[in-house]
C-alpha positions in Angstrom: -19.5 -33.5 0.9 -15.6 -33.2 1.0 -13.7 -35.0 3.6 -12.1 -33.0 6.6 -8.7 -33.9 4.5 -9.8 -33.2 0.8 -10.9 -30.0 2.5 -7.8 -29.6 4.5 -5.4 -30.1 1.2 -7.9 -27.7 -0.3 -6.5 -24.8 2.0 -2.9 -25.9 2.2 -3.0 -25.3 -1.8 -4.5 -22.1 -1.4 -2.4 -20.6 1.4 0.7 -21.8 -0.5 -0.6 -19.8 -3.6 -1.6 -16.9 -1.8 1.7 -16.8 0.2 3.2 -16.7 -4.0 1.1 -14.0 -5.4 2.2 -12.1 -1.9 5.9 -13.0 -2.3 5.7 -11.4 -6.0 3.7 -8.4 -4.4 6.4 -7.9 -1.9 9.3 -8.0 -4.9 7.1 -5.5 -7.3 7.0 -3.3 -4.0 10.4 -3.0 -3.2 11.2 -2.1 -6.5 9.0 0.6 -6.8 10.7 1.8 -3.5 14.2 1.6 -4.7 12.8 3.5 -8.0 10.8 6.2 -7.0 13.0 6.8 -4.1 16.1 7.4 -6.2 14.5 9.2 -8.8 12.5 11.4 -6.1 15.7 12.0 -4.7 17.5 13.4 -7.5 14.3 14.9 -9.2 14.1 17.0 -5.8 10.5 15.2 -6.4 8.2 15.6 -2.8 5.7 13.8 -4.7 8.2 10.4 -5.6 9.2 9.8 -2.1 5.9 10.1 -0.7 5.5 7.3 -3.2 8.7 5.2 -1.9 7.9 5.7 1.7 3.6 4.5 0.6 5.0 1.6 -1.4 7.8 0.9 1.8 5.1 0.9 3.9 3.1 -1.0 1.4 6.1 -3.7 1.3 6.3 -4.2 5.1 2.0 -4.7 4.6 2.7 -7.5 2.9 5.5 -9.1 4.8 3.2 -8.8 8.1 0.1 -10.7 5.6 2.9 -13.5 4.6 3.0 -14.3 8.4 -0.5 -14.4 8.7 -1.3 -16.7 5.7 -3.1 -19.9 7.1 -3.4 -18.4 10.4 -6.9 -17.6 11.9 -9.0 -14.8 12.1 -7.5 -13.4 15.0 -4.2 -13.3 13.6 -4.7 -12.2 10.4 -6.9 -8.9 12.3 -4.0 -8.5 14.5 -1.4 -8.7 11.2 -3.7 -6.1 9.6 -3.9 -3.6 12.4 -0.2 -3.5 12.4 -0.5 -2.5 8.6 -2.6 0.1 9.8 -0.7 1.6 11.9 2.3 1.4 9.7 0.6 3.3 7.0 -0.3 6.0 9.2 3.5 6.0 10.6 4.2 6.5 6.9 1.9 9.3 6.5 3.3 11.4 9.2 6.4 11.5 8.5 5.7 12.4 4.4 3.9 15.0 6.1 7.2 16.3 7.8 9.2 15.9 4.7 6.6 18.1 3.5 7.5 20.7 4.7 11.3 20.8 5.0 11.2 20.6 1.6 8.7 23.4 1.2 11.0 25.5 3.0 13.9 24.4 1.2 12.6 25.8 -2.1 12.8 22.1 -3.9 12.7 22.4 -7.7 11.3 19.7 -9.2 11.7 18.0 -12.4 8.4 17.4 -14.0 9.1 14.9 -16.8 11.2 12.5 -14.6 7.6 12.6 -12.3 5.4 11.7 -15.2 7.7 8.9 -16.0 8.1 7.6 -12.9 4.7 7.3 -12.0 3.9 6.1 -15.0 6.3 3.0 -14.6 4.7 2.7 -11.2 1.3 2.6 -12.3 2.1 -0.5 -14.6 3.6 -2.1 -12.0 0.6 -1.6 -9.4 -1.7 -2.8 -12.2 0.1 -5.5 -12.4 -0.1 -6.4 -8.3 -4.0 -5.9 -8.7 -3.9 -8.6 -11.3 -2.2 -10.8 -8.8 -4.5 -9.8 -5.6 -8.0 -10.1 -7.1 -8.0 -13.5 -6.7 -7.4 -13.2 -3.3 -8.9 -10.1 -1.9 -11.6 -12.0 0.2 -9.8 -14.6 2.0 -8.9 -12.3 4.7 -8.7 -9.3 6.0 -5.0 -8.8 5.7 -5.2 -9.7 2.0 -8.3 -7.2 1.8 -5.7 -4.5 3.4 -2.8 -5.6 0.6 -5.7 -4.6 -2.3 -6.9 -1.3 -0.4 -2.9 -0.3 0.0 -2.4 -0.9 -4.8 -5.4 0.9 -5.1 -4.3 3.5 -2.7 -1.0 3.6 -5.1 -2.9 3.7 -8.3 -5.2 7.0 -7.0 -1.3 8.4 -5.9 0.9 7.8 -8.9 -2.2 9.6 -11.4 -1.5 12.8 -9.2 1.6 12.5 -9.7 1.4 12.6 -13.0 -0.9 15.3 -13.0 1.6 17.4 -10.6 4.1 16.8 -13.1 2.7 18.1 -15.7 1.7 21.5 -13.8 5.2 21.5 -12.5 6.4 21.3 -15.9 3.7 24.4 -17.4 3.7 26.4 -13.9 7.8 26.4 -13.1 7.0 26.0 -9.9 7.6 23.7 -7.1 3.9 23.9 -5.4 2.0 21.1 -7.5 4.4 18.6 -6.2 4.3 19.8 -3.1 0.5 19.8 -3.1 0.4 16.3 -4.6 2.4 14.7 -1.5 0.1 16.6 0.7 -2.7 14.8 -1.1 -0.9 11.4 -0.5 -0.2 12.1 3.3 -4.4 12.3 2.8 -4.4 9.0 1.1 -1.9 7.4 3.0 -3.9 8.3 6.6 -7.4 7.2 5.2 -6.0 3.5 3.7 -4.5 3.2 7.4 -8.1 4.3 9.3 -9.5 2.1 7.2 -7.3 -0.6 7.1 -7.6 -0.4 11.3 -11.8 -0.6 11.1 -11.5 -3.5 9.3 -8.9 -5.3 11.5 -11.6 -4.5 14.6 -14.8 -5.6 12.6 -12.7 -8.7 11.9 -11.7 -9.6 15.3 -15.3 -8.9 17.2 -16.8 -11.0 14.5 -14.2 -13.7 15.8 -15.2 -12.6 19.3 -19.0 -13.1 18.6 -18.6 -16.2 16.9 -18.2 -18.3 19.4 -21.1 -17.0 22.1 -23.4 -17.1 18.5 -22.5 -20.7 19.1 -23.7 -21.3 22.5 
């Protein structure tokens, strides 16, 4: 049996590794926000702007997750709860932007959508690799894993909509993928709120079961 001191040293090392991983992931996501946002604005793409907003929500969540590392289960659940709320707010903001662009008759550039989404997907694979070893270490890190898998789905959808924009010469596929992004982001936020609630309930039951 390891001593309490040895256990504490291992936990401290694991916490330091989690923070380092999350800082890397935060930096990658912020870069995605800048790139997807800039290209989305220039290419008049709702899908890319949605991806940028999604990544901005993710970056906020990773910042919250960094705060939660090494803290209690309740603190981690609160951090995940905030993450879920942020994602739902991002989804609502994107939905408003889709309506605005629909009435403004946007003209997205399909090739720019495809190239940017593929680049984002490549960086998301790197993020998933970084998070893979930590996703079972708390609800806050599981939330981070959910965000990144959602991003992969979003980027695949943007690539497909970019192809359709080029083939059909229509902005409708871009607007449709924007609506899909809203659904994915909202679902991810709702799932994280559920995970946070379960973690809080489990933490509260533990002392009662020990009596």
